[in-house]
C-alpha positions in Angstrom: 0.0 0.0 0.0 1.4 3.5 -0.8 2.7 5.7 2.0 -0.5 7.6 3.1 1.6 10.5 4.4 2.6 11.3 0.8 -1.0 11.4 -0.5 -2.8 14.6 -1.1 -6.6 14.6 -0.4 -9.1 15.8 -3.0 -12.9 16.2 -2.4 -15.0 16.2 -5.6 -18.5 17.5 -5.4 -20.7 16.3 -8.2 -24.0 18.1 -9.0 -27.3 16.5 -9.8 -27.3 17.5 -13.5 -24.1 15.6 -14.0 -25.5 12.3 -12.9 -25.7 10.5 -16.3 -23.6 7.5 -17.4 -21.3 9.4 -19.8 -20.3 12.0 -17.2 -19.7 9.6 -14.3 -17.8 7.3 -16.7 -15.4 10.1 -17.6 -15.0 11.2 -14.0 -14.4 7.6 -12.9 -11.7 7.2 -15.6 -10.0 10.3 -14.2 -10.2 9.1 -10.6 -8.6 5.8 -11.7 -5.6 7.6 -13.0 -5.1 9.4 -9.6 -4.0 6.5 -7.5 -1.5 8.7 -5.6 -4.3 10.8 -4.3 -7.0 10.2 -1.7 -10.3 10.9 -3.5 -13.6 11.5 -1.7 -16.8 12.1 -3.7 -19.7 14.2 -2.4 -22.7 13.5 -4.7 -26.1 15.1 -5.1 -28.9 13.4 -7.0 -30.9 11.1 -4.8 -34.0 13.3 -4.7 -33.7 14.1 -8.4 -33.3 10.5 -9.6 -35.9 9.3 -7.2 -38.3 12.0 -8.4 -37.9 10.9 -12.0 -38.3 7.2 -11.1 -41.6 7.9 -9.2 -42.7 10.5 -11.8 -43.5 12.7 -8.7 -44.2 16.4 -8.6 -43.7 18.1 -5.3 -42.4 21.4 -3.9 -39.0 21.6 -2.1 -40.6 22.1 1.2 -42.7 18.9 0.9 -40.5 16.9 3.3 -42.3 13.5 3.1 -42.3 13.3 -0.7 -38.6 14.3 -0.7 -37.9 11.6 1.8 -39.7 9.0 -0.4 -37.9 10.2 -3.5 -34.6 10.0 -1.8 -35.2 6.5 -0.5 -35.7 5.4 -4.1 -33.0 7.6 -5.6 -30.2 6.7 -3.2 -29.9 3.2 -4.7 -29.9 4.6 -8.2 -27.1 7.1 -7.4 -25.0 4.2 -6.0 -25.7 1.9 -8.9 -24.4 4.7 -11.2 -21.2 5.1 -9.3 -20.6 1.3 -8.7 -21.2 0.5 -12.3 -18.7 3.0 -13.6 -16.1 2.8 -10.9 -16.1 -1.0 -11.0 -15.1 -0.8 -14.7 -12.0 1.0 -13.5 -11.3 -1.8 -11.0 -12.3 0.5 -8.1 -14.8 -0.1 -5.3 -17.3 2.5 -4.0 -18.9 2.8 -0.6 -21.8 4.9 0.5 -21.7 7.3 3.5 -25.0 9.0 4.4 -25.0 11.9 6.9 -27.3 14.5 8.4 -26.5 17.9 9.8 -26.9 16.6 13.4 -24.2 13.9 12.7 -21.6 16.6 12.2 -22.8 19.1 14.9 -21.9 16.6 17.6 -18.1 16.4 17.8 -18.0 12.7 18.9 -20.2 11.5 16.1 -18.3 13.6 13.5 -15.0 12.0 14.8 -16.6 8.6 14.2 -17.6 9.5 10.7 -14.1 10.8 10.0 -12.6 7.5 11.2 -14.9 5.5 9.0 -14.0 7.5 5.9 -10.3 7.2 6.8 -10.6 3.5 7.0 -12.4 3.4 3.6 -9.5 5.3 2.0 -7.0 3.0 3.7 -8.7 0.1 1.9 -8.9 1.8 -1.5 -12.7 2.3 -1.3 -14.0 5.5 -2.8 -16.4 7.1 -0.3 -19.6 8.4 -2.0 -21.0 10.9 0.5 -24.5 12.3 0.4 -26.9 13.9 2.8 -29.3 11.3 4.2 -32.3 12.8 2.5 -34.4 9.8 3.4 -34.6 10.7 7.1 -33.7 14.4 7.1 -36.2 17.1 8.0 -36.1 20.8 7.9 -34.7 20.7 11.4 -31.6 18.6 10.8 -30.7 19.3 7.1 -27.9 21.0 5.4 -28.6 24.1 3.3 -27.5 22.2 0.2 -24.9 19.6 -0.9 -22.4 22.4 -1.5 -22.4 22.9 2.3 -22.0 19.1 2.7 -18.9 19.3 0.4 -17.4 22.1 2.5 -18.0 20.3 5.8 -16.5 17.1 4.5 -13.5 18.8 2.9 -12.9 20.6 6.2 -13.3 17.6 8.5 -11.2 15.4 6.3 -8.5 18.1 6.0 -8.6 18.1 2.2 -6.0 19.8 0.2 -8.4 20.8 -2.6 -12.2 20.9 -3.2 -13.4 20.5 -6.8 -17.0 21.5 -7.4 -18.2 20.0 -10.7 -21.3 21.6 -12.2 -22.9 21.9 -15.6 -21.3 25.3 -16.5 -17.7 26.3 -17.2 -17.2 28.2 -14.0 -18.1 31.6 -12.5 -18.9 34.4 -14.9 -18.9 38.2 -14.4 -22.7 38.2 -15.1 -25.4 35.9 -16.5 -23.5 33.6 -18.9 -26.5 33.5 -21.2 -25.8 37.1 -22.1 -23.1 38.1 -24.6 -21.1 40.3 -22.2 -20.4 37.6 -19.6 -16.8 36.6 -19.1 -15.3 33.6 -17.3 -13.6 34.5 -14.0 -10.5 32.4 -13.9 -9.4 33.3 -10.4 -11.4 34.8 -7.6 -10.8 36.2 -4.1 -12.9 38.0 -1.5 -12.3 41.4 -3.1 -13.9 40.4 -6.4 -16.9 38.6 -5.0 -19.0 41.7 -4.6 -18.8 42.7 -8.2 -20.3 39.5 -9.6 -24.0 39.3 -10.5 -24.8 35.7 -9.8 -28.3 34.4 -10.5 -30.3 32.0 -8.3 -31.0 28.4 -9.1 -33.7 27.5 -11.6 -33.5 23.7 -11.6 -36.3 22.1 -9.5 -34.3 18.9 -8.9 -31.3 20.7 -7.4 -31.0 22.6 -4.1 -28.0 24.8 -5.0 -26.9 27.2 -7.7 -23.8 29.3 -8.5 -24.6 31.7 -5.7 -24.5 28.8 -3.1 -21.4 27.4 -4.6 -19.6 30.7 -4.3 -20.7 31.1 -0.7 -19.5 27.6 0.1 -16.2 28.2 -1.9 -15.5 31.5 0.0 -16.0 29.7 3.3 -13.6 27.0 2.2 -11.1 29.7 1.2 -11.4 31.2 4.7 -10.5 27.9 6.4 -7.6 27.2 4.1 -9.0 25.0 1.3 -8.6 26.1 -2.3 -11.6 25.5 -4.5 -12.1 25.0 -8.3 -15.5 25.3 -9.9 -15.6 23.6 -13.3 -17.7 21.9 -15.9 -18.0 18.2 -15.0 -19.1 17.2 -18.5 -15.7 17.9 -20.0 -13.5 14.9 -20.9 -10.9 14.0 -18.2 -11.8 17.1 -16.2 -10.7 15.9 -12.8 -7.4 14.7 -14.0 -6.7 17.9 -15.9 -7.6 20.1 -12.9 -5.4 18.2 -10.5 -2.5 18.3 -13.0 -2.8 22.1 -13.0 -4.6 23.0 -16.2 -6.3 26.4 -15.8 -9.9 25.4 -16.3 -13.0 26.8 -14.6 -12.7 29.2 -11.7 -10.1 28.9 -9.0 -10.8 30.4 -5.5 -7.5 30.8 -3.7 -7.3 29.9 0.0 -6.3 31.8 3.0 -3.8 30.3 5.5 -4.8 26.8 6.7 -6.3 26.7 10.2 -6.4 23.9 12.7 -9.0 21.1 12.5 -10.7 22.1 15.8 -11.2 25.7 14.7 -12.5 24.5 11.3 -15.1 22.5 13.2 -16.0 25.5 15.3 -16.5 27.7 12.2 -18.6 25.2 10.5 -20.8 24.2 13.4 -24.3 25.7 13.7 -24.3 28.4 16.4 -26.8 28.2 19.3 -26.6 31.9 20.3 -24.6 35.2 20.1 -22.3 37.1 22.4 -21.7 40.8 21.7 -18.3 42.0 23.0 -16.6 45.4 23.2 -13.5 46.5 21.3 -11.2 45.7 24.2 -12.3 42.1 24.3 -12.0 41.9 20.5 -8.3 43.1 20.7 -7.7 40.5 23.4 -9.1 37.7 21.1 -6.8 39.0 18.3 -3.9 38.6 20.7 -4.8 34.9 21.4 -6.3 35.7 24.8 -9.4 34.2 26.2 -12.8 35.9 26.2 -13.7 37.2 29.7 -17.0 38.3 31.1 -15.9 41.9 31.6 -15.8 42.4 27.8 -19.3 41.0 27.2 -22.0 43.6 26.4 -25.0 41.5 25.4 -26.1 37.8 25.3 -28.7 36.5 22.8 -30.2 33.0 22.5 -30.3 30.0 24.9 -27.1 27.9 24.9 -25.3 25.5 27.2 -21.7 25.0 28.2 -19.7 23.6 25.2 -22.2 25.0 22.7 -20.9 27.0 19.7 -21.9 30.7 19.6 -21.3 33.7 17.3 -19.1 36.5 18.7 -19.9 40.0 17.4 -18.4 43.4 17.9 -20.3 46.5 16.9 -22.9 44.3 15.2 -20.3 42.5 13.0 -19.6 38.8 13.3 -15.9 38.5 14.2 -15.6 35.0 15.6 -17.2 31.8 16.7 -16.4 30.0 20.0 -17.1 27.1 22.3 -18.5 28.6 25.5 -17.5 27.8 29.0 -20.7 29.4 30.3 -24.4 28.9 29.6 -26.5 31.8 28.5 -28.3 32.3 31.9 -25.0 32.5 33.8 -23.4 34.7 31.2 -26.3 37.2 31.4 -25.7 37.3 35.2 -21.9 37.8 35.0 -21.5 39.9 31.8 -19.5 43.1 32.3 -18.0 41.9 35.7 -14.4 41.5 36.6 -13.0 38.0 37.1 -12.2 38.8 40.8 -15.7 39.8 41.5 -17.2 36.7 39.7 -14.9 34.3 41.6 -16.4 35.4 44.9 -19.6 33.5 44.0 -18.4 31.3 41.2 -14.9 29.9 42.2 -14.8 27.6 39.1 -15.1 30.5 36.7 -12.0 31.2 34.5 -13.3 32.5 31.2 -16.4 32.8 28.9 -14.4 31.0 26.1 -10.8 29.8 26.2 -8.5 31.2 23.5 -8.0 27.8 21.9 -11.8 27.5 21.5 -12.2 30.8 19.7 -12.0 30.8 15.9 -11.6 34.3 14.4 -13.3 35.2 11.1 -11.0 37.0 8.7 
């Protein structure tokens, strides 16, 4: 078995409209030629393929019908991958997740270990949201978000988002004045006019891909958005051909802080400028710098940290919301008179600043 320490890790997100034999055949051929990489696939398509099989018509908010369509469609998605990957002498394995699976740190570590073991045994993980059992209370926004979370938690070196268009354009690509943006950073994002999705079978669109890609950039993962129907597209991208749109990454951050940034917040803590400067100097958040507490959260929950109304960080709290409302604005010495165990609102190693 090749030395795993030398392998780079690539997450490939494949959109619903690419799920036809010819496209998956081409992508499978590319993956087969990349044996010196760890390849993880995040795939859409269960609801779309199930919907077509059932000849069903339903709205996106119709949870029950979406669950039924996914139950039928999941097998069709895996049949498609297994058929094409097996022709390349590769084996596929399915991993179904919900949002709740990744919010809980212990369950996400278990999922991570399972995927690591699959890679060790040369099994290509095909990851999808578990649409059969999900509800509006435990679902991801879309599969682009799933791809970001998996890329983060598996410490990927690159995320490739394959779609049915060439990449990101300066305006609507159906208009004559639209130009492909080959490289993109935070400073250029505001100038783009990205339309919303129009495909009833998909949950994302270019605006959601860009949002996901910019988040990946912030946590240190470069992203390429490209046309998945092009011949040998994955192989060409990994070999460095300038196709599609590349979103460059910021400095890579530690795994725990990635988890904090991607975990759904349970509340919000407003702090003053002094506390913000302390966080920037790798110091812990203390109650004296807290101005306001919103939401109901417990010890070890993740919360947003804001300053002057702007979100500047996320953190794992050492205090629940009720206690924090009682001690906010007070000095540590004063708090310890009635709460000897108090040390901080959030330890510096549990604070992830947003650039």
